[in-house]
mmCIF file of the N, C-alpha and C atoms, coordinates in Angstrom:
data_MODEL
# 
_entry.id   MODEL 
# 
loop_
_atom_site.group_PDB 
_atom_site.id 
_atom_site.type_symbol 
_atom_site.label_atom_id 
_atom_site.label_alt_id 
_atom_site.label_comp_id 
_atom_site.label_asym_id 
_atom_site.label_entity_id 
_atom_site.label_seq_id 
_atom_site.pdbx_PDB_ins_code 
_atom_site.Cartn_x 
_atom_site.Cartn_y 
_atom_site.Cartn_z 
_atom_site.occupancy 
_atom_site.B_iso_or_equiv 
_atom_site.pdbx_formal_charge 
_atom_site.auth_seq_id 
_atom_site.auth_comp_id 
_atom_site.auth_asym_id 
_atom_site.auth_atom_id 
_atom_site.pdbx_PDB_model_num 
ATOM 1   N N  . MET A 1 1  ? 83.343 8.428   -49.152 1.00 0.00 ? 1  MET A N  1 
ATOM 2   C CA . MET A 1 1  ? 82.253 8.482   -48.204 1.00 0.00 ? 1  MET A CA 1 
ATOM 3   C C  . MET A 1 1  ? 82.143 7.211   -47.365 1.00 0.00 ? 1  MET A C  1 
ATOM 4   N N  . SER A 1 2  ? 82.711 6.121   -47.819 1.00 0.00 ? 2  SER A N  1 
ATOM 5   C CA . SER A 1 2  ? 82.586 4.889   -47.052 1.00 0.00 ? 2  SER A CA 1 
ATOM 6   C C  . SER A 1 2  ? 83.220 5.026   -45.677 1.00 0.00 ? 2  SER A C  1 
ATOM 7   N N  . SER A 1 3  ? 84.263 5.829   -45.569 1.00 0.00 ? 3  SER A N  1 
ATOM 8   C CA . SER A 1 3  ? 84.881 6.071   -44.271 1.00 0.00 ? 3  SER A CA 1 
ATOM 9   C C  . SER A 1 3  ? 83.904 6.775   -43.340 1.00 0.00 ? 3  SER A C  1 
ATOM 10  N N  . LEU A 1 4  ? 83.162 7.743   -43.858 1.00 0.00 ? 4  LEU A N  1 
ATOM 11  C CA . LEU A 1 4  ? 82.160 8.451   -43.069 1.00 0.00 ? 4  LEU A CA 1 
ATOM 12  C C  . LEU A 1 4  ? 81.065 7.495   -42.633 1.00 0.00 ? 4  LEU A C  1 
ATOM 13  N N  . LYS A 1 5  ? 80.623 6.631   -43.529 1.00 0.00 ? 5  LYS A N  1 
ATOM 14  C CA . LYS A 1 5  ? 79.595 5.643   -43.190 1.00 0.00 ? 5  LYS A CA 1 
ATOM 15  C C  . LYS A 1 5  ? 80.070 4.744   -42.062 1.00 0.00 ? 5  LYS A C  1 
ATOM 16  N N  . GLN A 1 6  ? 81.318 4.291   -42.133 1.00 0.00 ? 6  GLN A N  1 
ATOM 17  C CA . GLN A 1 6  ? 81.858 3.415   -41.093 1.00 0.00 ? 6  GLN A CA 1 
ATOM 18  C C  . GLN A 1 6  ? 81.917 4.139   -39.752 1.00 0.00 ? 6  GLN A C  1 
ATOM 19  N N  . LYS A 1 7  ? 82.321 5.410   -39.777 1.00 0.00 ? 7  LYS A N  1 
ATOM 20  C CA . LYS A 1 7  ? 82.390 6.186   -38.541 1.00 0.00 ? 7  LYS A CA 1 
ATOM 21  C C  . LYS A 1 7  ? 81.010 6.367   -37.921 1.00 0.00 ? 7  LYS A C  1 
ATOM 22  N N  . VAL A 1 8  ? 80.018 6.662   -38.745 1.00 0.00 ? 8  VAL A N  1 
ATOM 23  C CA . VAL A 1 8  ? 78.656 6.847   -38.253 1.00 0.00 ? 8  VAL A CA 1 
ATOM 24  C C  . VAL A 1 8  ? 78.134 5.542   -37.668 1.00 0.00 ? 8  VAL A C  1 
ATOM 25  N N  . GLN A 1 9  ? 78.353 4.439   -38.356 1.00 0.00 ? 9  GLN A N  1 
ATOM 26  C CA . GLN A 1 9  ? 77.870 3.153   -37.869 1.00 0.00 ? 9  GLN A CA 1 
ATOM 27  C C  . GLN A 1 9  ? 78.553 2.752   -36.573 1.00 0.00 ? 9  GLN A C  1 
ATOM 28  N N  . ALA A 1 10 ? 79.853 3.003   -36.456 1.00 0.00 ? 10 ALA A N  1 
ATOM 29  C CA . ALA A 1 10 ? 80.570 2.687   -35.217 1.00 0.00 ? 10 ALA A CA 1 
ATOM 30  C C  . ALA A 1 10 ? 80.062 3.549   -34.067 1.00 0.00 ? 10 ALA A C  1 
ATOM 31  N N  . ARG A 1 11 ? 79.838 4.818   -34.341 1.00 0.00 ? 11 ARG A N  1 
ATOM 32  C CA . ARG A 1 11 ? 79.337 5.712   -33.297 1.00 0.00 ? 11 ARG A CA 1 
ATOM 33  C C  . ARG A 1 11 ? 77.929 5.332   -32.874 1.00 0.00 ? 11 ARG A C  1 
ATOM 34  N N  . PHE A 1 12 ? 77.088 4.969   -33.836 1.00 0.00 ? 12 PHE A N  1 
ATOM 35  C CA . PHE A 1 12 ? 75.732 4.526   -33.539 1.00 0.00 ? 12 PHE A CA 1 
ATOM 36  C C  . PHE A 1 12 ? 75.765 3.312   -32.614 1.00 0.00 ? 12 PHE A C  1 
ATOM 37  N N  . THR A 1 13 ? 76.573 2.334   -32.958 1.00 0.00 ? 13 THR A N  1 
ATOM 38  C CA . THR A 1 13 ? 76.666 1.110   -32.165 1.00 0.00 ? 13 THR A CA 1 
ATOM 39  C C  . THR A 1 13 ? 77.163 1.400   -30.757 1.00 0.00 ? 13 THR A C  1 
ATOM 40  N N  . LYS A 1 14 ? 78.154 2.280   -30.642 1.00 0.00 ? 14 LYS A N  1 
ATOM 41  C CA . LYS A 1 14 ? 78.706 2.623   -29.339 1.00 0.00 ? 14 LYS A CA 1 
ATOM 42  C C  . LYS A 1 14 ? 77.695 3.381   -28.479 1.00 0.00 ? 14 LYS A C  1 
ATOM 43  N N  . ASN A 1 15 ? 76.991 4.328   -29.076 1.00 0.00 ? 15 ASN A N  1 
ATOM 44  C CA . ASN A 1 15 ? 76.073 5.174   -28.325 1.00 0.00 ? 15 ASN A CA 1 
ATOM 45  C C  . ASN A 1 15 ? 74.714 4.542   -28.065 1.00 0.00 ? 15 ASN A C  1 
ATOM 46  N N  . HIS A 1 16 ? 74.387 3.472   -28.779 1.00 0.00 ? 16 HIS A N  1 
ATOM 47  C CA . HIS A 1 16 ? 73.081 2.834   -28.628 1.00 0.00 ? 16 HIS A CA 1 
ATOM 48  C C  . HIS A 1 16 ? 73.223 1.330   -28.463 1.00 0.00 ? 16 HIS A C  1 
ATOM 49  N N  . PRO A 1 17 ? 73.752 0.905   -27.317 1.00 0.00 ? 17 PRO A N  1 
ATOM 50  C CA . PRO A 1 17 ? 73.951 -0.526  -27.103 1.00 0.00 ? 17 PRO A CA 1 
ATOM 51  C C  . PRO A 1 17 ? 72.656 -1.318  -27.081 1.00 0.00 ? 17 PRO A C  1 
ATOM 52  N N  . GLU A 1 18 ? 71.526 -0.653  -26.836 1.00 0.00 ? 18 GLU A N  1 
ATOM 53  C CA . GLU A 1 18 ? 70.256 -1.377  -26.833 1.00 0.00 ? 18 GLU A CA 1 
ATOM 54  C C  . GLU A 1 18 ? 69.917 -1.937  -28.204 1.00 0.00 ? 18 GLU A C  1 
ATOM 55  N N  . PHE A 1 19 ? 70.572 -1.445  -29.235 1.00 0.00 ? 19 PHE A N  1 
ATOM 56  C CA . PHE A 1 19 ? 70.348 -1.957  -30.576 1.00 0.00 ? 19 PHE A CA 1 
ATOM 57  C C  . PHE A 1 19 ? 71.413 -2.956  -31.001 1.00 0.00 ? 19 PHE A C  1 
ATOM 58  N N  . SER A 1 20 ? 72.361 -3.266  -30.111 1.00 0.00 ? 20 SER A N  1 
ATOM 59  C CA . SER A 1 20 ? 73.421 -4.164  -30.544 1.00 0.00 ? 20 SER A CA 1 
ATOM 60  C C  . SER A 1 20 ? 73.955 -5.077  -29.453 1.00 0.00 ? 20 SER A C  1 
ATOM 61  N N  . SER A 1 21 ? 73.397 -5.044  -28.271 1.00 0.00 ? 21 SER A N  1 
ATOM 62  C CA . SER A 1 21 ? 74.018 -5.839  -27.218 1.00 0.00 ? 21 SER A CA 1 
ATOM 63  C C  . SER A 1 21 ? 73.009 -6.512  -26.311 1.00 0.00 ? 21 SER A C  1 
ATOM 64  N N  . ILE A 1 22 ? 73.507 -7.461  -25.596 1.00 0.00 ? 22 ILE A N  1 
ATOM 65  C CA . ILE A 1 22 ? 72.758 -8.141  -24.554 1.00 0.00 ? 22 ILE A CA 1 
ATOM 66  C C  . ILE A 1 22 ? 73.621 -8.069  -23.303 1.00 0.00 ? 22 ILE A C  1 
ATOM 67  N N  . ASP A 1 23 ? 73.080 -7.583  -22.220 1.00 0.00 ? 23 ASP A N  1 
ATOM 68  C CA . ASP A 1 23 ? 73.810 -7.412  -20.960 1.00 0.00 ? 23 ASP A CA 1 
ATOM 69  C C  . ASP A 1 23 ? 75.036 -6.535  -21.114 1.00 0.00 ? 23 ASP A C  1 
ATOM 70  N N  . GLY A 1 24 ? 74.966 -5.524  -21.992 1.00 0.00 ? 24 GLY A N  1 
ATOM 71  C CA . GLY A 1 24 ? 76.053 -4.565  -22.122 1.00 0.00 ? 24 GLY A CA 1 
ATOM 72  C C  . GLY A 1 24 ? 77.221 -4.985  -22.980 1.00 0.00 ? 24 GLY A C  1 
ATOM 73  N N  . SER A 1 25 ? 77.240 -6.212  -23.448 1.00 0.00 ? 25 SER A N  1 
ATOM 74  C CA . SER A 1 25 ? 78.348 -6.631  -24.317 1.00 0.00 ? 25 SER A CA 1 
ATOM 75  C C  . SER A 1 25 ? 77.793 -6.863  -25.720 1.00 0.00 ? 25 SER A C  1 
ATOM 76  N N  . VAL A 1 26 ? 78.542 -6.469  -26.711 1.00 0.00 ? 26 VAL A N  1 
ATOM 77  C CA . VAL A 1 26 ? 78.075 -6.600  -28.082 1.00 0.00 ? 26 VAL A CA 1 
ATOM 78  C C  . VAL A 1 26 ? 77.897 -8.074  -28.407 1.00 0.00 ? 26 VAL A C  1 
ATOM 79  N N  . ALA A 1 27 ? 76.697 -8.438  -28.788 1.00 0.00 ? 27 ALA A N  1 
ATOM 80  C CA . ALA A 1 27 ? 76.380 -9.832  -29.086 1.00 0.00 ? 27 ALA A CA 1 
ATOM 81  C C  . ALA A 1 27 ? 75.350 -9.893  -30.211 1.00 0.00 ? 27 ALA A C  1 
ATOM 82  N N  . ILE A 1 28 ? 75.680 -9.298  -31.322 1.00 0.00 ? 28 ILE A N  1 
ATOM 83  C CA . ILE A 1 28 ? 74.753 -9.260  -32.449 1.00 0.00 ? 28 ILE A CA 1 
ATOM 84  C C  . ILE A 1 28 ? 74.405 -10.673 -32.899 1.00 0.00 ? 28 ILE A C  1 
ATOM 85  N N  . GLY A 1 29 ? 75.339 -11.586 -32.771 1.00 0.00 ? 29 GLY A N  1 
ATOM 86  C CA . GLY A 1 29 ? 75.100 -12.968 -33.160 1.00 0.00 ? 29 GLY A CA 1 
ATOM 87  C C  . GLY A 1 29 ? 73.996 -13.641 -32.360 1.00 0.00 ? 29 GLY A C  1 
ATOM 88  N N  . ASN A 1 30 ? 73.670 -13.099 -31.194 1.00 0.00 ? 30 ASN A N  1 
ATOM 89  C CA . ASN A 1 30 ? 72.620 -13.676 -30.360 1.00 0.00 ? 30 ASN A CA 1 
ATOM 90  C C  . ASN A 1 30 ? 71.232 -13.127 -30.673 1.00 0.00 ? 30 ASN A C  1 
ATOM 91  N N  . LEU A 1 31 ? 71.153 -12.147 -31.566 1.00 0.00 ? 31 LEU A N  1 
ATOM 92  C CA . LEU A 1 31 ? 69.865 -11.587 -31.937 1.00 0.00 ? 31 LEU A CA 1 
ATOM 93  C C  . LEU A 1 31 ? 69.154 -12.519 -32.914 1.00 0.00 ? 31 LEU A C  1 
ATOM 94  N N  . THR A 1 32 ? 67.837 -12.491 -32.880 1.00 0.00 ? 32 THR A N  1 
ATOM 95  C CA . THR A 1 32 ? 67.064 -13.284 -33.839 1.00 0.00 ? 32 THR A CA 1 
ATOM 96  C C  . THR A 1 32 ? 67.157 -12.625 -35.208 1.00 0.00 ? 32 THR A C  1 
ATOM 97  N N  . ALA A 1 33 ? 66.724 -13.320 -36.224 1.00 0.00 ? 33 ALA A N  1 
ATOM 98  C CA . ALA A 1 33 ? 66.763 -12.779 -37.587 1.00 0.00 ? 33 ALA A CA 1 
ATOM 99  C C  . ALA A 1 33 ? 65.942 -11.493 -37.675 1.00 0.00 ? 33 ALA A C  1 
ATOM 100 N N  . GLU A 1 34 ? 64.788 -11.464 -37.027 1.00 0.00 ? 34 GLU A N  1 
ATOM 101 C CA . GLU A 1 34 ? 63.945 -10.261 -37.046 1.00 0.00 ? 34 GLU A CA 1 
ATOM 102 C C  . GLU A 1 34 ? 64.629 -9.094  -36.334 1.00 0.00 ? 34 GLU A C  1 
ATOM 103 N N  . GLN A 1 35 ? 65.255 -9.363  -35.201 1.00 0.00 ? 35 GLN A N  1 
ATOM 104 C CA . GLN A 1 35 ? 65.961 -8.317  -34.469 1.00 0.00 ? 35 GLN A CA 1 
ATOM 105 C C  . GLN A 1 35 ? 67.125 -7.768  -35.282 1.00 0.00 ? 35 GLN A C  1 
ATOM 106 N N  . LYS A 1 36 ? 67.864 -8.660  -35.934 1.00 0.00 ? 36 LYS A N  1 
ATOM 107 C CA . LYS A 1 36 ? 68.976 -8.226  -36.783 1.00 0.00 ? 36 LYS A CA 1 
ATOM 108 C C  . LYS A 1 36 ? 68.472 -7.366  -37.931 1.00 0.00 ? 36 LYS A C  1 
ATOM 109 N N  . SER A 1 37 ? 67.376 -7.758  -38.524 1.00 0.00 ? 37 SER A N  1 
ATOM 110 C CA . SER A 1 37 ? 66.810 -7.022  -39.644 1.00 0.00 ? 37 SER A CA 1 
ATOM 111 C C  . SER A 1 37 ? 66.368 -5.628  -39.215 1.00 0.00 ? 37 SER A C  1 
ATOM 112 N N  . ARG A 1 38 ? 65.695 -5.529  -38.069 1.00 0.00 ? 38 ARG A N  1 
ATOM 113 C CA . ARG A 1 38 ? 65.246 -4.233  -37.558 1.00 0.00 ? 38 ARG A CA 1 
ATOM 114 C C  . ARG A 1 38 ? 66.440 -3.346  -37.238 1.00 0.00 ? 38 ARG A C  1 
ATOM 115 N N  . ARG A 1 39 ? 67.456 -3.902  -36.616 1.00 0.00 ? 39 ARG A N  1 
ATOM 116 C CA . ARG A 1 39 ? 68.661 -3.143  -36.273 1.00 0.00 ? 39 ARG A CA 1 
ATOM 117 C C  . ARG A 1 39 ? 69.343 -2.648  -37.539 1.00 0.00 ? 39 ARG A C  1 
ATOM 118 N N  . GLN A 1 40 ? 69.487 -3.523  -38.522 1.00 0.00 ? 40 GLN A N  1 
ATOM 119 C CA . GLN A 1 40 ? 70.178 -3.152  -39.752 1.00 0.00 ? 40 GLN A CA 1 
ATOM 120 C C  . GLN A 1 40 ? 69.397 -2.097  -40.528 1.00 0.00 ? 40 GLN A C  1 
ATOM 121 N N  . THR A 1 41 ? 68.080 -2.222  -40.559 1.00 0.00 ? 41 THR A N  1 
ATOM 122 C CA . THR A 1 41 ? 67.243 -1.228  -41.226 1.00 0.00 ? 41 THR A CA 1 
ATOM 123 C C  . THR A 1 41 ? 67.431 0.142   -40.594 1.00 0.00 ? 41 THR A C  1 
ATOM 124 N N  . LEU A 1 42 ? 67.388 0.185   -39.276 1.00 0.00 ? 42 LEU A N  1 
ATOM 125 C CA . LEU A 1 42 ? 67.579 1.442   -38.559 1.00 0.00 ? 42 LEU A CA 1 
ATOM 126 C C  . LEU A 1 42 ? 68.971 2.004   -38.813 1.00 0.00 ? 42 LEU A C  1 
ATOM 127 N N  . LEU A 1 43 ? 69.978 1.173   -38.689 1.00 0.00 ? 43 LEU A N  1 
ATOM 128 C CA . LEU A 1 43 ? 71.358 1.615   -38.891 1.00 0.00 ? 43 LEU A CA 1 
ATOM 129 C C  . LEU A 1 43 ? 71.578 2.143   -40.306 1.00 0.00 ? 43 LEU A C  1 
ATOM 130 N N  . ASN A 1 44 ? 71.059 1.456   -41.296 1.00 0.00 ? 44 ASN A N  1 
ATOM 131 C CA . ASN A 1 44 ? 71.217 1.892   -42.686 1.00 0.00 ? 44 ASN A CA 1 
ATOM 132 C C  . ASN A 1 44 ? 70.547 3.238   -42.926 1.00 0.00 ? 44 ASN A C  1 
ATOM 133 N N  . GLU A 1 45 ? 69.357 3.412   -42.392 1.00 0.00 ? 45 GLU A N  1 
ATOM 134 C CA . GLU A 1 45 ? 68.625 4.661   -42.600 1.00 0.00 ? 45 GLU A CA 1 
ATOM 135 C C  . GLU A 1 45 ? 69.296 5.825   -41.873 1.00 0.00 ? 45 GLU A C  1 
ATOM 136 N N  . VAL A 1 46 ? 69.753 5.600   -40.649 1.00 0.00 ? 46 VAL A N  1 
ATOM 137 C CA . VAL A 1 46 ? 70.468 6.643   -39.910 1.00 0.00 ? 46 VAL A CA 1 
ATOM 138 C C  . VAL A 1 46 ? 71.724 7.040   -40.677 1.00 0.00 ? 46 VAL A C  1 
ATOM 139 N N  . THR A 1 47 ? 72.463 6.072   -41.145 1.00 0.00 ? 47 THR A N  1 
ATOM 140 C CA . THR A 1 47 ? 73.698 6.342   -41.883 1.00 0.00 ? 47 THR A CA 1 
ATOM 141 C C  . THR A 1 47 ? 73.407 7.138   -43.149 1.00 0.00 ? 47 THR A C  1 
ATOM 142 N N  . ALA A 1 48 ? 72.402 6.734   -43.892 1.00 0.00 ? 48 ALA A N  1 
ATOM 143 C CA . ALA A 1 48 ? 72.063 7.427   -45.139 1.00 0.00 ? 48 ALA A CA 1 
ATOM 144 C C  . ALA A 1 48 ? 71.663 8.873   -44.870 1.00 0.00 ? 48 ALA A C  1 
ATOM 145 N N  . ARG A 1 49 ? 70.859 9.090   -43.851 1.00 0.00 ? 49 ARG A N  1 
ATOM 146 C CA . ARG A 1 49 ? 70.419 10.448  -43.530 1.00 0.00 ? 49 ARG A CA 1 
ATOM 147 C C  . ARG A 1 49 ? 71.594 11.322  -43.085 1.00 0.00 ? 49 ARG A C  1 
ATOM 148 N N  . TYR A 1 50 ? 72.470 10.761  -42.271 1.00 0.00 ? 50 TYR A N  1 
ATOM 149 C CA . TYR A 1 50 ? 73.612 11.536  -41.787 1.00 0.00 ? 50 TYR A CA 1 
ATOM 150 C C  . TYR A 1 50 ? 74.555 11.881  -42.939 1.00 0.00 ? 50 TYR A C  1 
ATOM 151 N N  . VAL A 1 51 ? 74.858 10.925  -43.779 1.00 0.00 ? 51 VAL A N  1 
ATOM 152 C CA . VAL A 1 51 ? 75.770 11.152  -44.902 1.00 0.00 ? 51 VAL A CA 1 
ATOM 153 C C  . VAL A 1 51 ? 75.177 12.191  -45.850 1.00 0.00 ? 51 VAL A C  1 
ATOM 154 N N  . GLU A 1 52 ? 73.877 12.124  -46.108 1.00 0.00 ? 52 GLU A N  1 
ATOM 155 C CA . GLU A 1 52 ? 73.216 13.101  -46.969 1.00 0.00 ? 52 GLU A CA 1 
ATOM 156 C C  . GLU A 1 52 ? 73.316 14.511  -46.376 1.00 0.00 ? 52 GLU A C  1 
ATOM 157 N N  . MET A 1 53 ? 73.064 14.620  -45.080 1.00 0.00 ? 53 MET A N  1 
ATOM 158 C CA . MET A 1 53 ? 73.133 15.918  -44.426 1.00 0.00 ? 53 MET A CA 1 
ATOM 159 C C  . MET A 1 53 ? 74.572 16.434  -44.407 1.00 0.00 ? 53 MET A C  1 
ATOM 160 N N  . LYS A 1 54 ? 75.515 15.561  -44.137 1.00 0.00 ? 54 LYS A N  1 
ATOM 161 C CA . LYS A 1 54 ? 76.922 15.936  -44.066 1.00 0.00 ? 54 LYS A CA 1 
ATOM 162 C C  . LYS A 1 54 ? 77.431 16.396  -45.427 1.00 0.00 ? 54 LYS A C  1 
ATOM 163 N N  . ALA A 1 55 ? 76.945 15.821  -46.495 1.00 0.00 ? 55 ALA A N  1 
ATOM 164 C CA . ALA A 1 55 ? 77.389 16.197  -47.833 1.00 0.00 ? 55 ALA A CA 1 
ATOM 165 C C  . ALA A 1 55 ? 76.987 17.632  -48.180 1.00 0.00 ? 55 ALA A C  1 
ATOM 166 N N  . SER A 1 56 ? 75.923 18.113  -47.566 1.00 0.00 ? 56 SER A N  1 
ATOM 167 C CA . SER A 1 56 ? 75.446 19.452  -47.886 1.00 0.00 ? 56 SER A CA 1 
ATOM 168 C C  . SER A 1 56 ? 76.041 20.544  -46.994 1.00 0.00 ? 56 SER A C  1 
ATOM 169 N N  . LYS A 1 57 ? 76.738 20.158  -45.935 1.00 0.00 ? 57 LYS A N  1 
ATOM 170 C CA . LYS A 1 57 ? 77.301 21.140  -45.007 1.00 0.00 ? 57 LYS A CA 1 
ATOM 171 C C  . LYS A 1 57 ? 78.707 20.734  -44.607 1.00 0.00 ? 57 LYS A C  1 
ATOM 172 N N  . LYS A 1 58 ? 79.529 21.730  -44.299 1.00 0.00 ? 58 LYS A N  1 
ATOM 173 C CA . LYS A 1 58 ? 80.887 21.433  -43.840 1.00 0.00 ? 58 LYS A CA 1 
ATOM 174 C C  . LYS A 1 58 ? 80.879 20.901  -42.415 1.00 0.00 ? 58 LYS A C  1 
ATOM 175 N N  . LYS A 1 59 ? 80.216 21.621  -41.536 1.00 0.00 ? 59 LYS A N  1 
ATOM 176 C CA . LYS A 1 59 ? 80.194 21.227  -40.122 1.00 0.00 ? 59 LYS A CA 1 
ATOM 177 C C  . LYS A 1 59 ? 78.753 21.169  -39.662 1.00 0.00 ? 59 LYS A C  1 
ATOM 178 N N  . LEU A 1 60 ? 78.418 20.094  -39.004 1.00 0.00 ? 60 LEU A N  1 
ATOM 179 C CA . LEU A 1 60 ? 77.074 19.926  -38.471 1.00 0.00 ? 60 LEU A CA 1 
ATOM 180 C C  . LEU A 1 60 ? 77.059 20.334  -37.003 1.00 0.00 ? 60 LEU A C  1 
ATOM 181 N N  . PRO A 1 61 ? 75.954 20.858  -36.532 1.00 0.00 ? 61 PRO A N  1 
ATOM 182 C CA . PRO A 1 61 ? 75.862 21.245  -35.118 1.00 0.00 ? 61 PRO A CA 1 
ATOM 183 C C  . PRO A 1 61 ? 75.978 20.025  -34.202 1.00 0.00 ? 61 PRO A C  1 
ATOM 184 N N  . ASP A 1 62 ? 76.447 20.262  -32.993 1.00 0.00 ? 62 ASP A N  1 
ATOM 185 C CA . ASP A 1 62 ? 76.517 19.188  -32.000 1.00 0.00 ? 62 ASP A CA 1 
ATOM 186 C C  . ASP A 1 62 ? 75.129 18.591  -31.802 1.00 0.00 ? 62 ASP A C  1 
ATOM 187 N N  . GLY A 1 63 ? 75.085 17.295  -31.644 1.00 0.00 ? 63 GLY A N  1 
ATOM 188 C CA . GLY A 1 63 ? 73.821 16.605  -31.403 1.00 0.00 ? 63 GLY A CA 1 
ATOM 189 C C  . GLY A 1 63 ? 73.069 16.213  -32.662 1.00 0.00 ? 63 GLY A C  1 
ATOM 190 N N  . THR A 1 64 ? 73.642 16.479  -33.814 1.00 0.00 ? 64 THR A N  1 
ATOM 191 C CA . THR A 1 64 ? 72.960 16.171  -35.073 1.00 0.00 ? 64 THR A CA 1 
ATOM 192 C C  . THR A 1 64 ? 72.702 14.680  -35.220 1.00 0.00 ? 64 THR A C  1 
ATOM 193 N N  . LEU A 1 65 ? 73.701 13.866  -34.925 1.00 0.00 ? 65 LEU A N  1 
ATOM 194 C CA . LEU A 1 65 ? 73.521 12.417  -35.068 1.00 0.00 ? 65 LEU A CA 1 
ATOM 195 C C  . LEU A 1 65 ? 72.432 11.917  -34.126 1.00 0.00 ? 65 LEU A C  1 
ATOM 196 N N  . GLU A 1 66 ? 72.426 12.391  -32.908 1.00 0.00 ? 66 GLU A N  1 
ATOM 197 C CA . GLU A 1 66 ? 71.403 11.969  -31.943 1.00 0.00 ? 66 GLU A CA 1 
ATOM 198 C C  . GLU A 1 66 ? 70.007 12.362  -32.434 1.00 0.00 ? 66 GLU A C  1 
ATOM 199 N N  . ARG A 1 67 ? 69.891 13.558  -32.993 1.00 0.00 ? 67 ARG A N  1 
ATOM 200 C CA . ARG A 1 67 ? 68.605 14.021  -33.507 1.00 0.00 ? 67 ARG A CA 1 
ATOM 201 C C  . ARG A 1 67 ? 68.155 13.152  -34.675 1.00 0.00 ? 67 ARG A C  1 
ATOM 202 N N  . ILE A 1 68 ? 69.086 12.830  -35.562 1.00 0.00 ? 68 ILE A N  1 
ATOM 203 C CA . ILE A 1 68 ? 68.771 11.978  -36.703 1.00 0.00 ? 68 ILE A CA 1 
ATOM 204 C C  . ILE A 1 68 ? 68.336 10.594  -36.225 1.00 0.00 ? 68 ILE A C  1 
ATOM 205 N N  . ILE A 1 69 ? 69.024 10.060  -35.240 1.00 0.00 ? 69 ILE A N  1 
ATOM 206 C CA . ILE A 1 69 ? 68.675 8.736   -34.709 1.00 0.00 ? 69 ILE A CA 1 
ATOM 207 C C  . ILE A 1 69 ? 67.259 8.750   -34.147 1.00 0.00 ? 69 ILE A C  1 
ATOM 208 N N  . GLU A 1 70 ? 66.930 9.755   -33.349 1.00 0.00 ? 70 GLU A N  1 
ATOM 209 C CA . GLU A 1 70 ? 65.593 9.828   -32.748 1.00 0.00 ? 70 GLU A CA 1 
ATOM 210 C C  . GLU A 1 70 ? 64.520 9.998   -33.816 1.00 0.00 ? 70 GLU A C  1 
ATOM 211 N N  . GLU A 1 71 ? 64.762 10.875  -34.788 1.00 0.00 ? 71 GLU A N  1 
ATOM 212 C CA . GLU A 1 71 ? 63.801 11.065  -35.877 1.00 0.00 ? 71 GLU A CA 1 
ATOM 213 C C  . GLU A 1 71 ? 63.597 9.776   -36.666 1.00 0.00 ? 71 GLU A C  1 
ATOM 214 N N  . THR A 1 72 ? 64.677 9.077   -36.935 1.00 0.00 ? 72 THR A N  1 
ATOM 215 C CA . THR A 1 72 ? 64.599 7.840   -37.706 1.00 0.00 ? 72 THR A CA 1 
ATOM 216 C C  . THR A 1 72 ? 63.859 6.764   -36.926 1.00 0.00 ? 72 THR A C  1 
ATOM 217 N N  . LYS A 1 73 ? 64.153 6.641   -35.635 1.00 0.00 ? 73 LYS A N  1 
ATOM 218 C CA . LYS A 1 73 ? 63.442 5.662   -34.807 1.00 0.00 ? 73 LYS A CA 1 
ATOM 219 C C  . LYS A 1 73 ? 61.945 5.940   -34.833 1.00 0.00 ? 73 LYS A C  1 
ATOM 220 N N  . ASN A 1 74 ? 61.573 7.211   -34.730 1.00 0.00 ? 74 ASN A N  1 
ATOM 221 C CA . ASN A 1 74 ? 60.154 7.568   -34.757 1.00 0.00 ? 74 ASN A CA 1 
ATOM 222 C C  . ASN A 1 74 ? 59.545 7.312   -36.132 1.00 0.00 ? 74 ASN A C  1 
ATOM 223 N N  . ASP A 1 75 ? 60.242 7.699   -37.192 1.00 0.00 ? 75 ASP A N  1 
ATOM 224 C CA . ASP A 1 75 ? 59.743 7.497   -38.547 1.00 0.00 ? 75 ASP A CA 1 
ATOM 225 C C  . ASP A 1 75 ? 59.521 6.018   -38.875 1.00 0.00 ? 75 ASP A C  1 
ATOM 226 N N  . LEU A 1 76 ? 60.466 5.180   -38.433 1.00 0.00 ? 76 LEU A N  1 
ATOM 227 C CA . LEU A 1 76 ? 60.387 3.743   -38.738 1.00 0.00 ? 76 LEU A CA 1 
ATOM 228 C C  . LEU A 1 76 ? 59.623 2.947   -37.677 1.00 0.00 ? 76 LEU A C  1 
ATOM 229 N N  . GLY A 1 77 ? 59.364 3.580   -36.535 1.00 0.00 ? 77 GLY A N  1 
ATOM 230 C CA . GLY A 1 77 ? 58.677 2.871   -35.457 1.00 0.00 ? 77 GLY A CA 1 
ATOM 231 C C  . GLY A 1 77 ? 59.551 1.807   -34.804 1.00 0.00 ? 77 GLY A C  1 
ATOM 232 N N  . ILE A 1 78 ? 60.842 2.012   -34.835 1.00 0.00 ? 78 ILE A N  1 
ATOM 233 C CA . ILE A 1 78 ? 61.775 1.063   -34.239 1.00 0.00 ? 78 ILE A CA 1 
ATOM 234 C C  . ILE A 1 78 ? 62.406 1.742   -33.023 1.00 0.00 ? 78 ILE A C  1 
ATOM 235 N N  . HIS A 1 79 ? 61.946 1.374   -31.848 1.00 0.00 ? 79 HIS A N  1 
ATOM 236 C CA . HIS A 1 79 ? 62.467 1.988   -30.626 1.00 0.00 ? 79 HIS A CA 1 
ATOM 237 C C  . HIS A 1 79 ? 63.300 1.030   -29.802 1.00 0.00 ? 79 HIS A C  1 
ATOM 238 N N  . GLU A 1 80 ? 63.218 -0.226  -30.125 1.00 0.00 ? 80 GLU A N  1 
ATOM 239 C CA . GLU A 1 80 ? 64.080 -1.213  -29.471 1.00 0.00 ? 80 GLU A CA 1 
ATOM 240 C C  . GLU A 1 80 ? 64.153 -2.436  -30.355 1.00 0.00 ? 80 GLU A C  1 
ATOM 241 N N  . VAL A 1 81 ? 65.241 -3.168  -30.189 1.00 0.00 ? 81 VAL A N  1 
ATOM 242 C CA . VAL A 1 81 ? 65.426 -4.379  -30.976 1.00 0.00 ? 81 VAL A CA 1 
ATOM 243 C C  . VAL A 1 81 ? 65.230 -5.598  -30.103 1.00 0.00 ? 81 VAL A C  1 
ATOM 244 N N  . ILE A 1 82 ? 65.844 -5.557  -28.920 1.00 0.00 ? 82 ILE A N  1 
ATOM 245 C CA . ILE A 1 82 ? 65.737 -6.719  -28.026 1.00 0.00 ? 82 ILE A CA 1 
ATOM 246 C C  . ILE A 1 82 ? 64.809 -6.417  -26.880 1.00 0.00 ? 82 ILE A C  1 
# 
């Protein structure tokens, strides 16, 4: 499952640069400790939810990851990091 987790995290980072970049380039090192913590919390929860859902089904419908991301952002109240 670690391969699936890595794929989900890479896709999350690519599709949501507002949680990982400054001026469009990945610059996680430039985030404050609080921003890093919020980003990591969101990323971990999205990954856990996706992996759990994927384990119960062979194929997920298109847009599942995006739906999970939006639900998680709303549940955690994290809509932006920077």
